[in-house]
Residue frames as qw, qx, qy, qz and C-alpha x, y, z in Angstrom:
[[0.003, -0.877, -0.480, 0.012, 0.01, -0.05, 0.02],
 [0.335, -0.744, 0.065, 0.575, 2.86, 2.39, 0.76],
 [0.387, -0.062, 0.576, 0.718, 4.07, 2.16, -2.81],
 [0.080, 0.655, 0.646, 0.384, 0.61, 3.11, -4.15],
 [0.260, -0.867, -0.308, 0.295, 0.37, 5.84, -1.52],
 [0.414, -0.470, 0.257, 0.736, 3.58, 7.41, -2.83],
 [0.244, 0.196, 0.651, 0.692, 2.03, 7.62, -6.28],
 [0.009, 0.778, 0.625, -0.061, -1.03, 9.54, -5.21],
 [0.231, 0.381, 0.088, 0.891, -1.20, 13.10, -6.45],
 [0.245, -0.639, -0.577, 0.445, -2.26, 15.36, -3.59],
 [0.127, 0.653, 0.265, 0.698, -3.87, 18.70, -4.49],
 [0.321, -0.295, -0.504, 0.746, -3.35, 21.32, -1.87],
 [0.147, 0.429, 0.219, -0.864, -5.86, 24.09, -1.04],
 [0.041, 0.158, 0.814, 0.557, -8.25, 22.62, -3.55],
 [0.451, -0.040, -0.010, -0.892, -11.71, 23.95, -4.38],
 [0.200, 0.196, 0.945, -0.168, -14.66, 21.83, -3.39],
 [0.260, -0.114, -0.424, -0.860, -17.46, 22.17, -5.95],
 [0.126, 0.359, 0.848, -0.369, -20.96, 22.04, -4.49],
 [0.079, 0.639, 0.659, 0.389, -24.45, 22.92, -5.78],
 [0.238, -0.866, -0.296, 0.325, -24.50, 25.88, -3.31],
 [0.554, 0.617, 0.014, 0.559, -21.36, 27.30, -5.06],
 [0.224, -0.861, 0.239, -0.389, -20.16, 28.63, -1.70],
 [0.895, -0.437, 0.081, 0.038, -17.85, 27.52, 1.08],
 [0.261, -0.798, 0.514, 0.176, -14.19, 26.89, 1.72],
 [0.630, 0.536, -0.543, -0.142, -11.56, 24.64, 0.26],
 [0.973, -0.214, -0.066, 0.055, -9.91, 21.31, 1.06],
 [0.346, -0.787, 0.481, 0.172, -6.47, 21.34, 2.62],
 [0.154, -0.315, 0.881, 0.318, -5.82, 18.09, 0.63],
 [0.783, 0.355, 0.161, -0.485, -7.72, 16.47, -2.19],
 [0.210, -0.309, 0.864, 0.337, -6.90, 13.30, -4.02],
 [0.766, 0.313, -0.057, -0.558, -8.58, 11.53, -6.98],
 [0.481, -0.271, 0.830, 0.080, -7.86, 7.79, -6.77],
 [0.437, 0.339, -0.563, -0.614, -8.04, 5.97, -10.11],
 [0.681, -0.038, -0.703, -0.201, -8.85, 2.50, -8.75],
 [0.769, -0.573, -0.220, -0.177, -9.54, 0.55, -5.57],
 [0.777, -0.067, -0.246, 0.575, -5.85, 0.18, -4.74],
 [0.207, 0.351, -0.089, 0.909, -5.40, 3.99, -4.77],
 [0.502, -0.603, -0.207, -0.584, -8.62, 4.43, -2.88],
 [0.855, -0.396, -0.295, 0.160, -7.41, 1.99, -0.12],
 [0.637, 0.094, -0.206, 0.737, -4.18, 3.86, 0.06],
 [0.117, -0.675, -0.065, -0.725, -5.98, 7.08, 0.90],
 [0.741, -0.618, -0.240, -0.108, -6.48, 5.61, 4.37],
 [0.743, -0.121, -0.172, 0.635, -2.76, 5.99, 4.95],
 [0.177, 0.358, -0.010, 0.917, -3.27, 9.79, 4.65],
 [0.383, -0.209, 0.284, -0.854, -6.42, 9.93, 6.65],
 [0.041, 0.109, 0.987, -0.106, -8.27, 7.02, 8.35],
 [0.219, 0.622, 0.672, -0.336, -11.56, 8.97, 8.03],
 [0.128, -0.056, 0.385, 0.912, -11.51, 10.70, 4.61],
 [0.422, 0.530, 0.348, -0.648, -14.45, 12.63, 3.32],
 [0.406, 0.203, 0.764, 0.459, -15.79, 11.25, 0.03],
 [0.225, 0.478, -0.018, -0.849, -16.90, 13.95, -2.49],
 [0.476, 0.392, 0.773, 0.151, -19.68, 12.98, -4.80],
 [0.270, 0.644, 0.488, 0.523, -21.80, 15.32, -6.78],
 [0.193, -0.018, -0.253, 0.948, -21.70, 18.01, -4.08],
 [0.251, -0.485, -0.514, -0.662, -25.48, 18.29, -4.24],
 [0.592, -0.721, -0.299, -0.198, -26.37, 17.93, -0.56],
 [0.733, -0.178, -0.229, 0.616, -23.06, 19.25, 0.72],
 [0.053, -0.971, -0.034, -0.230, -22.26, 22.48, 2.49],
 [0.745, 0.042, -0.267, 0.611, -18.59, 23.31, 3.16],
 [0.328, -0.854, -0.211, 0.345, -17.97, 25.86, 5.90],
 [0.293, 0.949, -0.105, 0.052, -16.25, 29.05, 4.85],
 [0.317, -0.772, 0.548, 0.051, -13.02, 28.00, 6.56],
 [0.609, 0.413, -0.645, -0.205, -12.92, 24.76, 4.59],
 [0.935, -0.311, 0.065, -0.160, -11.96, 21.29, 5.88],
 [0.094, -0.694, 0.713, 0.006, -8.76, 19.73, 7.15],
 [0.797, 0.016, 0.596, -0.096, -10.07, 16.18, 6.42],
 [0.191, -0.230, 0.748, 0.593, -8.70, 14.44, 3.31],
 [0.645, 0.459, 0.167, -0.588, -11.24, 14.90, 0.48],
 [0.355, -0.096, 0.860, 0.355, -11.46, 12.03, -1.97],
 [0.583, 0.501, -0.036, -0.639, -12.94, 12.50, -5.39],
 [0.764, 0.031, 0.640, 0.082, -13.46, 9.16, -7.17],
 [0.010, -0.470, 0.551, 0.689, -11.76, 8.94, -10.56],
 [0.549, 0.269, -0.429, -0.665, -13.03, 7.71, -13.97],
 [0.272, 0.067, -0.960, -0.025, -12.87, 4.01, -13.12],
 [0.051, 0.287, 0.797, -0.528, -15.53, 4.51, -10.52],
 [0.389, 0.403, 0.084, -0.824, -17.86, 6.24, -12.99],
 [0.217, 0.134, -0.831, -0.494, -18.45, 3.29, -15.23],
 [0.628, 0.111, 0.445, -0.628, -21.82, 1.67, -15.76],
 [0.078, 0.059, -0.917, -0.387, -23.13, -1.48, -17.48],
 [0.613, 0.160, 0.302, -0.713, -26.76, -2.16, -18.42],
 [0.069, -0.003, 0.963, 0.261, -28.11, -5.49, -19.52],
 [0.483, 0.043, -0.103, -0.868, -31.48, -4.78, -21.19],
 [0.623, -0.051, -0.718, -0.306, -32.33, -8.51, -21.43],
 [0.528, -0.246, -0.749, 0.317, -31.90, -9.37, -17.77],
 [0.297, -0.878, -0.196, -0.320, -32.48, -5.92, -16.20],
 [0.757, -0.439, -0.125, 0.467, -29.20, -6.20, -14.30],
 [0.245, 0.899, -0.048, 0.361, -27.48, -2.86, -13.88],
 [0.738, -0.368, -0.166, 0.540, -24.07, -2.12, -12.37],
 [0.192, 0.899, 0.022, 0.394, -22.57, 1.28, -11.62],
 [0.577, 0.093, -0.421, 0.694, -19.54, 2.66, -9.97],
 [0.300, -0.673, -0.507, 0.447, -19.92, 4.83, -6.95],
 [0.145, -0.435, 0.082, 0.885, -18.81, 7.93, -8.88],
 [0.132, 0.348, 0.735, 0.566, -21.35, 7.40, -11.62],
 [0.237, -0.006, 0.077, -0.968, -23.91, 10.18, -12.06],
 [0.330, 0.263, 0.827, -0.372, -27.33, 9.04, -10.88],
 [0.488, 0.611, 0.151, -0.605, -29.26, 11.08, -13.43],
 [0.319, 0.519, -0.674, -0.418, -27.17, 9.75, -16.35],
 [0.071, -0.073, 0.994, -0.045, -27.68, 6.21, -15.16],
 [0.420, 0.430, 0.613, -0.513, -31.48, 6.74, -14.92],
 [0.486, 0.643, -0.151, -0.573, -31.71, 8.14, -18.39],
 [0.202, 0.407, -0.847, -0.276, -29.56, 5.35, -19.78],
 [0.194, 0.099, 0.963, -0.161, -31.75, 2.61, -18.23],
 [0.476, 0.554, 0.367, -0.575, -34.91, 4.29, -19.48],
 [0.422, 0.604, -0.456, -0.499, -33.51, 4.39, -23.01],
 [0.117, 0.257, -0.954, -0.102, -32.74, 0.68, -22.60],
 [0.635, -0.233, -0.526, -0.515, -36.32, -0.06, -21.78],
 [0.506, -0.175, -0.764, 0.360, -35.81, -0.73, -18.06],
 [0.354, -0.711, -0.130, -0.594, -38.05, 0.60, -15.32],
 [0.735, -0.469, -0.418, 0.255, -37.42, 1.14, -11.59],
 [0.496, -0.220, -0.158, 0.825, -34.78, 3.81, -11.16],
 [0.072, 0.494, 0.283, 0.819, -36.85, 6.61, -12.72],
 [0.470, -0.757, -0.451, -0.062, -38.62, 7.00, -9.40],
 [0.535, -0.638, -0.073, 0.549, -35.55, 8.83, -8.06],
 [0.441, 0.484, 0.259, 0.710, -35.10, 11.13, -11.10],
 [0.113, -0.858, -0.098, -0.491, -34.45, 14.71, -9.98],
 [0.712, -0.683, 0.084, 0.141, -32.31, 13.67, -7.03],
 [0.408, 0.805, -0.403, 0.151, -28.81, 15.08, -7.73],
 [0.677, -0.564, 0.470, -0.043, -26.23, 12.60, -6.61],
 [0.309, 0.446, -0.826, -0.151, -23.54, 10.09, -7.52],
 [0.792, -0.180, -0.538, -0.225, -24.48, 6.44, -7.06],
 [0.506, 0.005, -0.668, 0.546, -22.27, 6.16, -3.98],
 [0.114, -0.085, 0.319, -0.937, -23.84, 9.22, -2.28],
 [0.631, -0.139, -0.268, -0.715, -27.34, 8.14, -3.27],
 [0.736, -0.124, -0.666, 0.009, -26.84, 4.63, -1.77],
 [0.341, 0.011, -0.621, 0.706, -25.37, 5.96, 1.55],
 [0.228, 0.037, 0.301, -0.925, -28.26, 8.38, 2.07],
 [0.231, 0.394, 0.889, 0.012, -30.82, 6.09, 0.52],
 [0.112, 0.223, -0.122, -0.961, -31.87, 8.92, -1.72],
 [0.025, 0.429, 0.862, 0.269, -35.47, 9.16, -2.79],
 [0.223, -0.020, 0.061, -0.973, -38.68, 11.04, -2.43],
 [0.624, 0.125, 0.350, -0.688, -42.39, 10.65, -2.79],
 [0.781, 0.373, -0.287, -0.410, -42.07, 8.27, -5.68],
 [0.979, -0.032, -0.159, 0.124, -39.60, 5.79, -4.22],
 [0.389, -0.806, 0.429, 0.125, -36.02, 5.26, -2.94],
 [0.390, 0.614, -0.669, -0.151, -32.86, 3.93, -4.53],
 [0.235, -0.256, 0.915, -0.205, -32.92, 0.92, -2.24],
 [0.771, 0.252, 0.272, -0.518, -36.14, -0.25, -3.89],
 [0.843, 0.505, -0.147, -0.114, -34.19, -1.70, -6.80],
 [0.092, 0.718, -0.679, 0.123, -30.71, -2.19, -5.31],
 [0.951, -0.057, -0.287, -0.104, -29.52, -5.77, -5.00],
 [0.831, -0.300, -0.121, 0.453, -25.92, -5.43, -3.62],
 [0.000, -0.984, 0.171, -0.046, -23.27, -2.89, -2.73],
 [0.849, 0.131, -0.182, 0.479, -19.55, -3.07, -3.17],
 [0.191, -0.952, 0.109, -0.215, -17.21, -1.13, -0.85],
 [0.564, 0.284, -0.579, 0.516, -13.95, -0.93, 1.00],
 [0.600, -0.727, -0.317, 0.104, -13.92, -0.91, 4.83],
 [0.131, -0.970, 0.188, -0.079, -11.73, 1.42, 6.85],
 [0.626, -0.497, 0.534, 0.278, -8.88, -1.05, 6.73],
 [0.220, 0.560, -0.564, -0.565, -8.99, -1.08, 2.93],
 [0.274, 0.010, 0.958, 0.079, -10.52, -4.55, 2.62],
 [0.335, -0.049, -0.551, -0.763, -13.03, -5.22, -0.22],
 [0.287, 0.192, 0.794, -0.501, -16.60, -5.92, 0.94],
 [0.295, -0.153, -0.617, -0.713, -19.79, -6.98, -0.84],
 [0.254, 0.152, 0.699, -0.651, -23.09, -6.66, 0.93],
 [0.038, -0.402, -0.827, -0.392, -26.37, -8.10, -0.25],
 [0.275, -0.501, -0.192, -0.798, -29.53, -5.92, -0.02],
 [0.729, -0.525, -0.402, -0.173, -30.81, -8.03, 2.95],
 [0.705, -0.203, -0.342, 0.587, -27.63, -7.19, 4.87],
 [0.200, 0.241, -0.038, 0.949, -28.12, -3.43, 4.67],
 [0.099, -0.548, -0.675, 0.483, -30.23, -1.48, 7.17],
 [0.070, 0.300, 0.325, 0.894, -31.89, 0.86, 4.85],
 [0.065, -0.647, -0.643, 0.404, -34.32, 3.30, 6.33],
 [0.204, 0.940, 0.266, 0.060, -35.60, 6.85, 5.69],
 [0.263, 0.907, -0.260, 0.202, -32.58, 8.71, 4.30],
 [0.329, -0.686, 0.642, -0.098, -30.15, 6.26, 5.80],
 [0.840, 0.286, -0.440, -0.137, -28.36, 3.04, 5.08],
 [0.784, -0.566, 0.252, 0.036, -25.92, 2.39, 7.92],
 [0.872, 0.292, 0.092, 0.383, -23.15, 2.38, 5.35],
 [0.050, 0.983, -0.123, 0.128, -21.41, 5.61, 6.40],
 [0.601, -0.628, 0.469, 0.157, -18.43, 3.67, 7.84],
 [0.755, 0.129, 0.535, 0.356, -17.64, 2.23, 4.41],
 [0.068, 0.541, -0.378, -0.748, -16.18, 3.71, 1.19],
 [0.758, 0.428, 0.437, -0.228, -18.69, 2.72, -1.46],
 [0.233, -0.368, 0.642, 0.631, -17.08, 1.59, -4.74],
 [0.272, 0.014, -0.664, -0.697, -20.14, 0.43, -6.71],
 [0.526, 0.129, 0.567, -0.621, -23.68, -0.87, -6.67],
 [0.059, -0.084, -0.887, -0.450, -25.91, -3.35, -8.54],
 [0.491, 0.202, 0.262, -0.806, -29.63, -3.00, -9.34],
 [0.219, 0.217, 0.928, 0.210, -32.34, -5.24, -10.65],
 [0.320, 0.303, -0.010, -0.898, -34.76, -3.40, -12.98],
 [0.578, 0.356, 0.713, -0.176, -37.82, -4.51, -14.88],
 [0.246, 0.131, 0.642, 0.715, -38.09, -4.69, -18.67],
 [0.225, 0.678, 0.464, -0.524, -40.56, -2.05, -19.87],
 [0.492, 0.707, 0.386, 0.331, -41.68, -0.28, -22.94],
 [0.475, -0.029, -0.031, 0.879, -39.12, 2.50, -23.49],
 [0.085, -0.503, -0.294, -0.808, -41.83, 4.98, -24.39],
 [0.594, -0.678, -0.373, -0.220, -43.81, 4.28, -21.20],
 [0.707, -0.373, -0.236, 0.553, -40.66, 4.40, -19.07],
 [0.308, 0.187, 0.085, 0.929, -39.75, 7.70, -20.63],
 [0.296, -0.609, -0.372, -0.634, -43.27, 9.06, -20.08],
 [0.682, -0.623, -0.368, 0.106, -43.14, 8.08, -16.41],
 [0.580, -0.157, -0.119, 0.790, -39.79, 9.82, -16.03],
 [0.075, 0.349, 0.197, 0.913, -41.18, 13.02, -17.62],
 [0.469, -0.665, -0.431, -0.389, -44.29, 12.87, -15.49],
 [0.689, -0.499, -0.312, 0.424, -42.23, 12.64, -12.25],
 [0.436, -0.027, 0.020, 0.899, -40.06, 15.53, -13.36],
 [0.108, -0.523, -0.381, -0.754, -43.10, 17.56, -14.28],
 [0.583, -0.690, -0.418, -0.098, -44.59, 17.07, -10.90],
 [0.656, -0.365, -0.186, 0.634, -41.34, 18.01, -9.16],
 [0.313, 0.248, 0.173, 0.900, -40.98, 21.11, -11.24],
 [0.286, -0.662, -0.330, -0.609, -44.27, 22.50, -9.91],
 [0.689, -0.697, -0.186, -0.071, -43.44, 21.86, -6.22],
 [0.719, -0.450, 0.085, 0.522, -39.62, 22.39, -5.99],
 [0.129, 0.933, -0.155, -0.299, -37.35, 25.29, -7.05],
 [0.903, 0.083, 0.301, 0.295, -35.44, 23.15, -9.57],
 [0.541, 0.701, 0.074, 0.459, -34.04, 26.15, -11.50],
 [0.241, -0.919, 0.212, -0.227, -32.58, 27.85, -8.37],
 [0.443, 0.479, -0.671, 0.352, -29.27, 27.29, -6.74],
 [0.743, -0.478, 0.187, -0.429, -30.05, 24.94, -3.88],
 [0.008, -0.398, 0.913, -0.092, -28.67, 21.75, -2.25],
 [0.485, -0.256, -0.804, -0.231, -32.04, 19.92, -2.38],
 [0.591, -0.690, -0.354, -0.222, -33.80, 19.45, 0.87],
 [0.056, 0.667, -0.489, 0.560, -32.20, 21.19, 3.76],
 [0.432, -0.319, 0.654, -0.533, -33.88, 19.05, 6.44],
 [0.134, -0.093, -0.982, -0.096, -35.08, 15.46, 6.84],
 [0.535, -0.423, -0.309, -0.663, -38.80, 15.07, 7.23],
 [0.097, -0.284, 0.771, -0.562, -39.37, 14.49, 10.95],
 [0.434, -0.367, -0.817, -0.097, -41.54, 12.02, 12.79],
 [0.331, -0.650, -0.010, -0.684, -43.91, 13.96, 15.00],
 [0.212, 0.098, -0.819, 0.524, -43.30, 13.44, 18.75],
 [0.196, 0.405, 0.664, -0.598, -46.86, 14.50, 19.46],
 [0.319, 0.646, 0.668, 0.188, -50.02, 15.33, 17.59],
 [0.058, -0.262, 0.086, 0.959, -50.16, 18.60, 15.64],
 [0.443, 0.607, 0.589, -0.297, -53.83, 19.38, 14.72],
 [0.486, 0.832, 0.004, -0.268, -54.09, 19.99, 10.98],
 [0.161, 0.735, -0.643, -0.143, -50.61, 18.60, 10.39],
 [0.641, 0.206, -0.738, -0.043, -50.29, 15.06, 11.66],
 [0.823, -0.522, -0.089, -0.207, -50.71, 12.55, 14.40],
 [0.440, -0.684, 0.581, -0.021, -47.96, 11.47, 16.89],
 [0.675, -0.160, 0.697, 0.185, -45.55, 9.11, 15.22],
 [0.653, 0.675, 0.338, 0.053, -46.47, 10.33, 11.69],
 [0.504, -0.198, 0.274, 0.795, -43.72, 11.51, 9.35],
 [0.270, 0.895, 0.332, -0.124, -44.55, 14.91, 7.87],
 [0.591, 0.584, 0.061, 0.553, -42.74, 17.34, 5.55],
 [0.473, -0.384, -0.192, 0.770, -40.15, 19.58, 7.06],
 [0.112, 0.209, 0.330, 0.914, -41.15, 22.15, 4.43],
 [0.366, -0.643, -0.566, -0.364, -44.75, 22.05, 5.66],
 [0.555, -0.633, -0.389, 0.375, -43.64, 22.77, 9.26],
 [0.375, -0.181, 0.061, 0.907, -41.38, 25.66, 8.18],
 [0.077, -0.396, -0.477, -0.781, -44.16, 27.09, 6.03],
 [0.465, -0.682, -0.530, -0.193, -46.78, 26.83, 8.83],
 [0.568, -0.536, -0.276, 0.560, -44.34, 28.37, 11.26],
 [0.112, 0.973, 0.092, -0.178, -44.07, 31.44, 9.06],
 [0.549, -0.512, 0.418, 0.511, -40.53, 30.67, 7.73],
 [0.627, 0.460, 0.489, 0.395, -41.20, 30.67, 4.01],
 [0.287, 0.861, 0.120, 0.402, -39.40, 33.64, 2.37],
 [0.540, -0.804, 0.090, 0.230, -37.07, 34.27, 5.33],
 [0.662, 0.650, -0.171, 0.331, -33.75, 35.72, 4.14],
 [0.611, -0.661, 0.182, 0.396, -30.23, 35.97, 5.44],
 [0.180, -0.532, 0.499, 0.660, -27.99, 38.10, 3.21],
 [0.428, 0.344, -0.525, -0.651, -28.27, 36.57, -0.30],
 [0.113, -0.039, -0.993, -0.017, -29.95, 33.40, 1.01],
 [0.522, -0.057, 0.044, -0.850, -33.66, 32.72, 1.08],
 [0.389, 0.133, 0.885, -0.216, -36.04, 30.07, 2.24],
 [0.010, 0.089, 0.718, 0.690, -37.76, 29.20, -1.00],
 [0.490, 0.148, 0.190, -0.838, -41.27, 30.54, -1.64],
 [0.643, 0.169, -0.585, -0.464, -41.89, 27.43, -3.77],
 [0.859, -0.230, -0.454, 0.052, -40.92, 24.79, -1.14],
 [0.334, -0.869, 0.236, -0.279, -39.82, 25.86, 2.39],
 [0.871, -0.361, 0.274, 0.190, -37.42, 22.92, 2.77],
 [0.733, 0.366, 0.146, 0.554, -35.16, 24.40, 0.08],
 [0.285, -0.797, 0.006, 0.533, -32.70, 27.20, 0.60],
 [0.624, 0.694, 0.186, 0.308, -31.95, 29.29, -2.41],
 [0.526, -0.545, 0.102, 0.645, -28.63, 31.12, -2.73],
 [0.472, 0.866, 0.120, 0.115, -27.56, 34.10, -4.84],
 [0.600, 0.475, -0.219, 0.605, -24.35, 35.90, -5.63],
 [0.044, -0.613, 0.400, -0.680, -22.48, 37.00, -2.57],
 [0.856, -0.426, -0.052, -0.287, -23.92, 34.26, -0.35],
 [0.116, 0.534, -0.799, 0.250, -21.57, 32.51, 2.09],
 [0.548, -0.136, -0.824, 0.035, -21.72, 29.18, 3.87],
 [0.118, -0.145, -0.620, 0.762, -22.15, 31.05, 7.17],
 [0.411, 0.040, -0.074, -0.908, -25.28, 32.76, 5.72],
 [0.654, -0.067, -0.655, -0.372, -26.76, 29.38, 4.85],
 [0.443, -0.141, -0.797, 0.385, -26.00, 27.97, 8.32],
 [0.105, 0.089, 0.392, -0.910, -27.62, 30.95, 9.95],
 [0.576, 0.017, -0.269, -0.772, -30.75, 30.38, 7.84],
 [0.614, -0.086, -0.783, -0.051, -30.74, 26.66, 8.66],
 [0.250, -0.127, -0.701, 0.655, -30.50, 27.52, 12.36],
 [0.293, 0.057, 0.130, -0.945, -33.23, 30.12, 12.05],
 [0.651, -0.044, -0.511, -0.560, -35.62, 27.62, 10.38],
 [0.561, -0.102, -0.797, 0.196, -34.89, 24.97, 12.96],
 [0.091, -0.097, -0.559, 0.818, -35.42, 27.37, 15.84],
 [0.436, -0.018, -0.126, -0.891, -38.69, 28.61, 14.33],
 [0.686, -0.104, -0.632, -0.345, -40.15, 25.11, 14.01],
 [0.463, -0.109, -0.757, 0.448, -38.97, 24.10, 17.48],
 [0.075, 0.076, 0.368, -0.924, -40.51, 27.20, 19.07],
 [0.526, 0.022, -0.185, -0.830, -43.82, 26.90, 17.15],
 [0.839, -0.015, -0.374, -0.395, -44.37, 23.19, 17.12],
 [0.653, -0.518, 0.528, -0.162, -41.90, 21.58, 19.57],
 [0.942, 0.269, 0.163, 0.118, -40.35, 19.55, 16.71],
 [0.357, -0.688, 0.471, 0.421, -36.61, 19.33, 16.22],
 [0.773, 0.619, -0.069, -0.124, -35.47, 19.30, 12.60],
 [0.695, -0.366, 0.468, 0.405, -32.39, 17.35, 11.58],
 [0.242, 0.698, -0.392, -0.548, -30.37, 18.51, 8.57],
 [0.910, 0.309, 0.272, 0.043, -30.34, 16.46, 5.43],
 [0.469, 0.813, -0.267, 0.217, -27.56, 18.57, 3.97],
 [0.864, -0.248, -0.155, 0.411, -24.14, 17.41, 5.07],
 [0.042, -0.982, 0.157, -0.095, -21.81, 20.02, 6.57],
 [0.845, 0.071, -0.172, 0.502, -17.99, 19.82, 6.34],
 [0.083, -0.952, 0.170, -0.240, -15.81, 22.04, 8.45],
 [0.372, 0.499, -0.670, 0.405, -12.72, 21.85, 10.62],
 [0.334, -0.304, 0.637, -0.624, -14.67, 20.78, 13.65],
 [0.714, 0.130, 0.609, -0.320, -16.89, 18.02, 12.19]]
């Protein structure tokens, strides 16, 4: 491993691209080309931060001192078998590109998560999804490296998928496999378009956001007109009902379209976004006694 480690190119003071387009830089960033190089990254940092699409990521203005790992081209490959419905994709593959490719191949199942910006690895770790389904619905197995650099394959039944969680955060995902259903390509494409059309009317897809800022909470007690105790309700609904929609901090704004989205403009900083996140959380806690947990991942020098 030490020989491979010596060959790694380390970029210093590297920019970290995110959908927010704000935030600090990485003290060190590496782009491993294969599993051997990925495993060797553990020699630089036993707990590296894996950078996917940067869609649900907020980097603090001061940046991060953790090693940032951006998976190279080998991890972005995908194969689609239209006859069997078996699909494999590297952890660095773009989820949207994979979905469109499977639809063109006449396979149905992944289109339910269209509109979720992510790489395959990130989508699997957070069990990405929405009202139409989750990525775990069609997943059959996951390939990864553990924190000692050993290769691991987990079957779907061995993974503790839940709402926006997988229990895989301790692993470095290298790829995933899915089982899709043969379908009429026209029907599959129409369903994809229908899902995107519905999302476009309820989410600010054209704005600069990171997707949902908060996870949808389970109510600890009944809220008349909102939900019963134990029911999962929309974080955006709670922020809206608490009067948070349209709240601004500097060039950041709680979306008027969907209150669980934070829109950013030119001049915004990560600190502005964090202040708005804290303000929304405090508003909902004060109004409804419900604590919101962030869905957006925050990297800084302290966490």
